[in-house]
C-alpha positions in Angstrom: -48.9 -11.4 -4.1 -51.5 -10.0 -6.5 -54.5 -8.2 -5.1 -56.9 -10.1 -7.4 -56.4 -13.9 -7.6 -56.1 -15.8 -11.0 -59.8 -17.2 -11.4 -61.6 -19.3 -13.8 -63.4 -17.9 -16.8 -66.9 -18.8 -15.6 -66.3 -17.3 -12.1 -65.0 -14.0 -13.6 -68.1 -13.8 -15.8 -70.5 -14.4 -12.9 -68.7 -11.7 -10.8 -69.0 -9.2 -13.6 -72.7 -10.0 -14.1 -73.2 -9.1 -10.5 -71.5 -5.7 -11.2 -73.9 -5.0 -13.9 -72.2 -6.3 -17.1 -74.0 -8.5 -19.6 -72.6 -10.8 -22.2 -72.7 -9.3 -25.7 -70.7 -11.8 -27.7 -68.9 -15.2 -27.2 -66.1 -16.7 -29.2 -62.5 -17.2 -28.2 -63.1 -14.3 -25.9 -66.3 -13.1 -24.3 -67.3 -9.6 -24.7 -69.3 -7.9 -21.9 -70.8 -4.5 -21.6 -72.8 -2.4 -19.1 -73.9 0.1 -21.8 -71.0 2.3 -21.5 -67.8 0.2 -20.9 -66.8 -2.8 -22.9 -64.7 -5.7 -21.5 -63.0 -8.5 -23.2 -62.5 -11.6 -21.1 -60.4 -14.5 -22.3 -61.8 -17.9 -22.0 -58.8 -19.3 -20.2 -58.9 -21.5 -17.0 -57.5 -19.8 -15.0 -57.2 -16.3 -16.1 -54.0 -15.0 -14.7 -54.0 -12.5 -11.9 -52.5 -9.7 -13.8 -55.0 -9.9 -16.6 -57.8 -10.2 -14.2 -56.5 -7.1 -12.4 -56.7 -5.1 -15.6 -60.1 -6.3 -16.5 -61.4 -5.3 -12.9 -59.8 -2.0 -13.4 -61.3 -1.5 -16.8 -64.7 -2.3 -15.3 -64.3 0.5 -12.8 -63.8 -1.7 -9.8 -61.1 -1.7 -7.1 -59.5 -5.1 -6.2 -61.5 -5.1 -2.9 -64.8 -4.6 -4.8 -64.0 -7.2 -7.3 -63.1 -9.7 -4.5 -66.5 -9.1 -2.8 -68.3 -10.0 -6.0 -66.5 -13.4 -6.2 
């Protein structure tokens, strides 16, 4: 079982906003940044668990920290 669940696009964006990221650009993907890191979030529902795990890792979050933001 994956440590991070597959979640919807809007839920992922909300969680990353709580972590200090802001939306920079939207299109087929949403690009978010915290001033140093840039994340690309696909606009799929749901975003599969392995993709979400990679996004959380790129954001500098552990699976536990990301789950707390949900």
